[in-house]
PyMOL CGO cylinders between C-alpha atoms (Angstrom):
from pymol import cmd
from pymol.cgo import CYLINDER

trace = [
    CYLINDER, -17.73, -8.20, 22.05, -16.73, -4.88, 23.51, 0.3, 1, 1, 1, 1, 1, 1,
    CYLINDER, -16.73, -4.88, 23.51, -15.31, -2.15, 21.27, 0.3, 1, 1, 1, 1, 1, 1,
    CYLINDER, -15.31, -2.15, 21.27, -11.91, -2.64, 22.92, 0.3, 1, 1, 1, 1, 1, 1,
    CYLINDER, -11.91, -2.64, 22.92, -11.99, -6.42, 22.34, 0.3, 1, 1, 1, 1, 1, 1,
    CYLINDER, -11.99, -6.42, 22.34, -12.98, -5.81, 18.72, 0.3, 1, 1, 1, 1, 1, 1,
    CYLINDER, -12.98, -5.81, 18.72, -10.15, -3.33, 18.22, 0.3, 1, 1, 1, 1, 1, 1,
    CYLINDER, -10.15, -3.33, 18.22, -7.63, -5.76, 19.74, 0.3, 1, 1, 1, 1, 1, 1,
    CYLINDER, -7.63, -5.76, 19.74, -8.85, -8.56, 17.47, 0.3, 1, 1, 1, 1, 1, 1,
    CYLINDER, -8.85, -8.56, 17.47, -8.83, -6.40, 14.33, 0.3, 1, 1, 1, 1, 1, 1,
    CYLINDER, -8.83, -6.40, 14.33, -5.30, -5.15, 15.05, 0.3, 1, 1, 1, 1, 1, 1,
    CYLINDER, -5.30, -5.15, 15.05, -3.99, -8.69, 15.67, 0.3, 1, 1, 1, 1, 1, 1,
    CYLINDER, -3.99, -8.69, 15.67, -5.77, -10.09, 12.61, 0.3, 1, 1, 1, 1, 1, 1,
    CYLINDER, -5.77, -10.09, 12.61, -4.44, -7.27, 10.42, 0.3, 1, 1, 1, 1, 1, 1,
    CYLINDER, -4.44, -7.27, 10.42, -0.86, -7.91, 11.58, 0.3, 1, 1, 1, 1, 1, 1,
    CYLINDER, -0.86, -7.91, 11.58, -1.31, -11.63, 11.00, 0.3, 1, 1, 1, 1, 1, 1,
    CYLINDER, -1.31, -11.63, 11.00, -2.51, -11.18, 7.41, 0.3, 1, 1, 1, 1, 1, 1,
    CYLINDER, -2.51, -11.18, 7.41, 0.21, -8.64, 6.62, 0.3, 1, 1, 1, 1, 1, 1,
    CYLINDER, 0.21, -8.64, 6.62, 2.89, -10.99, 8.01, 0.3, 1, 1, 1, 1, 1, 1,
    CYLINDER, 2.89, -10.99, 8.01, 1.58, -13.95, 6.01, 0.3, 1, 1, 1, 1, 1, 1,
    CYLINDER, 1.58, -13.95, 6.01, 1.63, -11.81, 2.88, 0.3, 1, 1, 1, 1, 1, 1,
    CYLINDER, 1.63, -11.81, 2.88, 5.14, -10.52, 3.60, 0.3, 1, 1, 1, 1, 1, 1,
    CYLINDER, 5.14, -10.52, 3.60, 6.94, -13.69, 4.62, 0.3, 1, 1, 1, 1, 1, 1,
    CYLINDER, 6.94, -13.69, 4.62, 6.59, -17.16, 3.08, 0.3, 1, 1, 1, 1, 1, 1,
    CYLINDER, 6.59, -17.16, 3.08, 7.93, -18.70, 6.32, 0.3, 1, 1, 1, 1, 1, 1,
    CYLINDER, 7.93, -18.70, 6.32, 4.98, -17.27, 8.22, 0.3, 1, 1, 1, 1, 1, 1,
    CYLINDER, 4.98, -17.27, 8.22, 2.60, -18.72, 5.65, 0.3, 1, 1, 1, 1, 1, 1,
    CYLINDER, 2.60, -18.72, 5.65, 4.18, -22.14, 6.19, 0.3, 1, 1, 1, 1, 1, 1,
    CYLINDER, 4.18, -22.14, 6.19, 3.88, -21.75, 9.97, 0.3, 1, 1, 1, 1, 1, 1,
    CYLINDER, 3.88, -21.75, 9.97, 0.19, -20.93, 9.54, 0.3, 1, 1, 1, 1, 1, 1,
    CYLINDER, 0.19, -20.93, 9.54, -0.28, -24.10, 7.49, 0.3, 1, 1, 1, 1, 1, 1,
    CYLINDER, -0.28, -24.10, 7.49, 1.56, -26.27, 10.02, 0.3, 1, 1, 1, 1, 1, 1,
    CYLINDER, 1.56, -26.27, 10.02, -0.29, -25.16, 13.14, 0.3, 1, 1, 1, 1, 1, 1,
    CYLINDER, -0.29, -25.16, 13.14, -2.99, -22.50, 12.75, 0.3, 1, 1, 1, 1, 1, 1,
    CYLINDER, -2.99, -22.50, 12.75, -3.87, -22.53, 16.46, 0.3, 1, 1, 1, 1, 1, 1,
    CYLINDER, -3.87, -22.53, 16.46, -0.29, -21.86, 17.55, 0.3, 1, 1, 1, 1, 1, 1,
    CYLINDER, -0.29, -21.86, 17.55, 0.07, -19.25, 14.81, 0.3, 1, 1, 1, 1, 1, 1,
    CYLINDER, 0.07, -19.25, 14.81, -2.99, -17.41, 16.11, 0.3, 1, 1, 1, 1, 1, 1,
    CYLINDER, -2.99, -17.41, 16.11, -1.65, -17.58, 19.65, 0.3, 1, 1, 1, 1, 1, 1,
    CYLINDER, -1.65, -17.58, 19.65, 1.52, -15.86, 18.45, 0.3, 1, 1, 1, 1, 1, 1,
    CYLINDER, 1.52, -15.86, 18.45, -0.66, -12.84, 17.74, 0.3, 1, 1, 1, 1, 1, 1,
    CYLINDER, -0.66, -12.84, 17.74, -2.45, -13.03, 21.07, 0.3, 1, 1, 1, 1, 1, 1,
    CYLINDER, -2.45, -13.03, 21.07, -5.51, -14.75, 19.60, 0.3, 1, 1, 1, 1, 1, 1,
    CYLINDER, -5.51, -14.75, 19.60, -6.39, -17.81, 21.64, 0.3, 1, 1, 1, 1, 1, 1,
    CYLINDER, -6.39, -17.81, 21.64, -9.40, -20.07, 21.35, 0.3, 1, 1, 1, 1, 1, 1,
    CYLINDER, -9.40, -20.07, 21.35, -10.70, -22.89, 23.53, 0.3, 1, 1, 1, 1, 1, 1,
    CYLINDER, -10.70, -22.89, 23.53, -9.20, -26.29, 22.66, 0.3, 1, 1, 1, 1, 1, 1,
    CYLINDER, -9.20, -26.29, 22.66, -12.55, -27.61, 21.44, 0.3, 1, 1, 1, 1, 1, 1,
    CYLINDER, -12.55, -27.61, 21.44, -12.77, -24.94, 18.71, 0.3, 1, 1, 1, 1, 1, 1,
    CYLINDER, -12.77, -24.94, 18.71, -11.55, -26.14, 15.32, 0.3, 1, 1, 1, 1, 1, 1,
    CYLINDER, -11.55, -26.14, 15.32, -9.48, -23.61, 13.37, 0.3, 1, 1, 1, 1, 1, 1,
    CYLINDER, -9.48, -23.61, 13.37, -9.90, -23.68, 9.59, 0.3, 1, 1, 1, 1, 1, 1,
    CYLINDER, -9.90, -23.68, 9.59, -7.83, -21.46, 7.31, 0.3, 1, 1, 1, 1, 1, 1,
    CYLINDER, -7.83, -21.46, 7.31, -9.69, -20.22, 4.24, 0.3, 1, 1, 1, 1, 1, 1,
    CYLINDER, -9.69, -20.22, 4.24, -7.46, -18.80, 1.52, 0.3, 1, 1, 1, 1, 1, 1,
    CYLINDER, -7.46, -18.80, 1.52, -9.00, -19.26, -1.89, 0.3, 1, 1, 1, 1, 1, 1,
    CYLINDER, -9.00, -19.26, -1.89, -10.36, -15.86, -2.88, 0.3, 1, 1, 1, 1, 1, 1,
    CYLINDER, -10.36, -15.86, -2.88, -13.39, -17.52, -4.45, 0.3, 1, 1, 1, 1, 1, 1,
    CYLINDER, -13.39, -17.52, -4.45, -14.21, -19.11, -1.09, 0.3, 1, 1, 1, 1, 1, 1,
    CYLINDER, -14.21, -19.11, -1.09, -13.13, -16.26, 1.17, 0.3, 1, 1, 1, 1, 1, 1,
    CYLINDER, -13.13, -16.26, 1.17, -15.09, -13.17, 1.93, 0.3, 1, 1, 1, 1, 1, 1,
    CYLINDER, -15.09, -13.17, 1.93, -12.51, -10.50, 2.70, 0.3, 1, 1, 1, 1, 1, 1,
    CYLINDER, -12.51, -10.50, 2.70, -15.11, -8.48, 4.62, 0.3, 1, 1, 1, 1, 1, 1,
    CYLINDER, -15.11, -8.48, 4.62, -13.64, -7.66, 8.02, 0.3, 1, 1, 1, 1, 1, 1,
    CYLINDER, -13.64, -7.66, 8.02, -17.06, -7.90, 9.66, 0.3, 1, 1, 1, 1, 1, 1,
    CYLINDER, -17.06, -7.90, 9.66, -17.35, -11.54, 8.54, 0.3, 1, 1, 1, 1, 1, 1,
    CYLINDER, -17.35, -11.54, 8.54, -13.98, -12.27, 10.16, 0.3, 1, 1, 1, 1, 1, 1,
    CYLINDER, -13.98, -12.27, 10.16, -14.96, -10.52, 13.39, 0.3, 1, 1, 1, 1, 1, 1,
    CYLINDER, -14.96, -10.52, 13.39, -18.23, -12.48, 13.48, 0.3, 1, 1, 1, 1, 1, 1,
    CYLINDER, -18.23, -12.48, 13.48, -16.39, -15.77, 12.93, 0.3, 1, 1, 1, 1, 1, 1,
    CYLINDER, -16.39, -15.77, 12.93, -14.07, -14.96, 15.84, 0.3, 1, 1, 1, 1, 1, 1,
    CYLINDER, -14.07, -14.96, 15.84, -16.91, -13.90, 18.10, 0.3, 1, 1, 1, 1, 1, 1,
    CYLINDER, -16.91, -13.90, 18.10, -19.09, -16.93, 17.36, 0.3, 1, 1, 1, 1, 1, 1,
    CYLINDER, -19.09, -16.93, 17.36, -16.30, -19.56, 17.37, 0.3, 1, 1, 1, 1, 1, 1,
    CYLINDER, -16.30, -19.56, 17.37, -16.79, -20.69, 20.99, 0.3, 1, 1, 1, 1, 1, 1,
    CYLINDER, -16.79, -20.69, 20.99, -20.49, -21.37, 20.36, 0.3, 1, 1, 1, 1, 1, 1,
    CYLINDER, -20.49, -21.37, 20.36, -20.19, -22.83, 16.85, 0.3, 1, 1, 1, 1, 1, 1,
    CYLINDER, -20.19, -22.83, 16.85, -17.04, -24.84, 17.56, 0.3, 1, 1, 1, 1, 1, 1,
    CYLINDER, -17.04, -24.84, 17.56, -15.33, -23.58, 14.39, 0.3, 1, 1, 1, 1, 1, 1,
    CYLINDER, -15.33, -23.58, 14.39, -13.24, -20.52, 13.64, 0.3, 1, 1, 1, 1, 1, 1,
    CYLINDER, -13.24, -20.52, 13.64, -12.81, -19.68, 9.97, 0.3, 1, 1, 1, 1, 1, 1,
    CYLINDER, -12.81, -19.68, 9.97, -9.61, -17.69, 9.57, 0.3, 1, 1, 1, 1, 1, 1,
    CYLINDER, -9.61, -17.69, 9.57, -9.84, -15.81, 6.29, 0.3, 1, 1, 1, 1, 1, 1,
    CYLINDER, -9.84, -15.81, 6.29, -6.43, -15.05, 4.80, 0.3, 1, 1, 1, 1, 1, 1,
    CYLINDER, -6.43, -15.05, 4.80, -7.08, -13.69, 1.32, 0.3, 1, 1, 1, 1, 1, 1,
    CYLINDER, -7.08, -13.69, 1.32, -4.34, -14.51, -1.12, 0.3, 1, 1, 1, 1, 1, 1,
    CYLINDER, -4.34, -14.51, -1.12, -2.13, -11.69, -2.23, 0.3, 1, 1, 1, 1, 1, 1,
    CYLINDER, -2.13, -11.69, -2.23, -2.23, -11.61, -6.00, 0.3, 1, 1, 1, 1, 1, 1,
    CYLINDER, -2.23, -11.61, -6.00, 1.23, -10.68, -7.26, 0.3, 1, 1, 1, 1, 1, 1,
    CYLINDER, 1.23, -10.68, -7.26, 1.19, -7.39, -9.14, 0.3, 1, 1, 1, 1, 1, 1,
    CYLINDER, 1.19, -7.39, -9.14, 2.89, -9.01, -12.12, 0.3, 1, 1, 1, 1, 1, 1,
    CYLINDER, 2.89, -9.01, -12.12, -0.06, -11.36, -12.52, 0.3, 1, 1, 1, 1, 1, 1,
    CYLINDER, -0.06, -11.36, -12.52, -2.80, -8.83, -11.87, 0.3, 1, 1, 1, 1, 1, 1,
    CYLINDER, -2.80, -8.83, -11.87, -4.90, -7.78, -14.81, 0.3, 1, 1, 1, 1, 1, 1,
    CYLINDER, -4.90, -7.78, -14.81, -6.30, -4.31, -15.10, 0.3, 1, 1, 1, 1, 1, 1,
    CYLINDER, -6.30, -4.31, -15.10, -9.48, -3.43, -16.93, 0.3, 1, 1, 1, 1, 1, 1,
    CYLINDER, -9.48, -3.43, -16.93, -9.16, -1.06, -19.88, 0.3, 1, 1, 1, 1, 1, 1,
    CYLINDER, -9.16, -1.06, -19.88, -10.55, 1.88, -17.90, 0.3, 1, 1, 1, 1, 1, 1,
    CYLINDER, -10.55, 1.88, -17.90, -8.04, 1.17, -15.11, 0.3, 1, 1, 1, 1, 1, 1,
    CYLINDER, -8.04, 1.17, -15.11, -5.20, 1.12, -17.64, 0.3, 1, 1, 1, 1, 1, 1,
    CYLINDER, -5.20, 1.12, -17.64, -6.38, 4.45, -19.05, 0.3, 1, 1, 1, 1, 1, 1,
    CYLINDER, -6.38, 4.45, -19.05, -6.10, 6.02, -15.61, 0.3, 1, 1, 1, 1, 1, 1,
    CYLINDER, -6.10, 6.02, -15.61, -2.49, 4.97, -15.08, 0.3, 1, 1, 1, 1, 1, 1,
    CYLINDER, -2.49, 4.97, -15.08, -1.02, 5.58, -18.54, 0.3, 1, 1, 1, 1, 1, 1,
    CYLINDER, -1.02, 5.58, -18.54, 2.21, 7.55, -18.15, 0.3, 1, 1, 1, 1, 1, 1,
    CYLINDER, 2.21, 7.55, -18.15, 1.49, 7.94, -14.46, 0.3, 1, 1, 1, 1, 1, 1,
    CYLINDER, 1.49, 7.94, -14.46, -1.36, 10.35, -15.08, 0.3, 1, 1, 1, 1, 1, 1,
    CYLINDER, -1.36, 10.35, -15.08, -4.72, 10.11, -13.47, 0.3, 1, 1, 1, 1, 1, 1,
    CYLINDER, -4.72, 10.11, -13.47, -7.26, 11.41, -15.96, 0.3, 1, 1, 1, 1, 1, 1,
    CYLINDER, -7.26, 11.41, -15.96, -9.65, 12.34, -13.16, 0.3, 1, 1, 1, 1, 1, 1,
    CYLINDER, -9.65, 12.34, -13.16, -7.17, 14.98, -12.03, 0.3, 1, 1, 1, 1, 1, 1,
    CYLINDER, -7.17, 14.98, -12.03, -6.12, 16.32, -15.44, 0.3, 1, 1, 1, 1, 1, 1,
    CYLINDER, -6.12, 16.32, -15.44, -8.53, 19.23, -15.30, 0.3, 1, 1, 1, 1, 1, 1,
    CYLINDER, -8.53, 19.23, -15.30, -6.54, 21.26, -12.84, 0.3, 1, 1, 1, 1, 1, 1,
    CYLINDER, -6.54, 21.26, -12.84, -2.86, 21.83, -12.38, 0.3, 1, 1, 1, 1, 1, 1,
    CYLINDER, -2.86, 21.83, -12.38, -2.44, 23.17, -8.82, 0.3, 1, 1, 1, 1, 1, 1,
    CYLINDER, -2.44, 23.17, -8.82, -2.87, 19.86, -7.00, 0.3, 1, 1, 1, 1, 1, 1,
    CYLINDER, -2.87, 19.86, -7.00, 0.05, 18.21, -8.75, 0.3, 1, 1, 1, 1, 1, 1,
    CYLINDER, 0.05, 18.21, -8.75, 2.31, 21.14, -9.55, 0.3, 1, 1, 1, 1, 1, 1,
    CYLINDER, 2.31, 21.14, -9.55, 2.61, 22.93, -6.22, 0.3, 1, 1, 1, 1, 1, 1,
]
cmd.load_cgo(trace, "trace")
């Protein structure tokens, strides 16, 4: 895969994931026909390649390199795994105690030692 081909794929994949996260209708379209959905982003595969959507965070590796490799190897393996990590709603997200400490009252304790960066 050339650097240009990789950049085109990464840009299309990034738009696809952002759109699925932003619009429930797009998520439904992805479920109905993943191949057509990919084509809408300029990502086409040979007819003999099976497209599988992987969403469960436990089963999906959000590493972009894994996604690029799946795209690149799909014609030879016969399967393209489209990783679409789920977007955990903020209201349901849990922060660790140290993460909570860093956002209490909107202050970041790592930056509390100096005033100029936040007061100028």
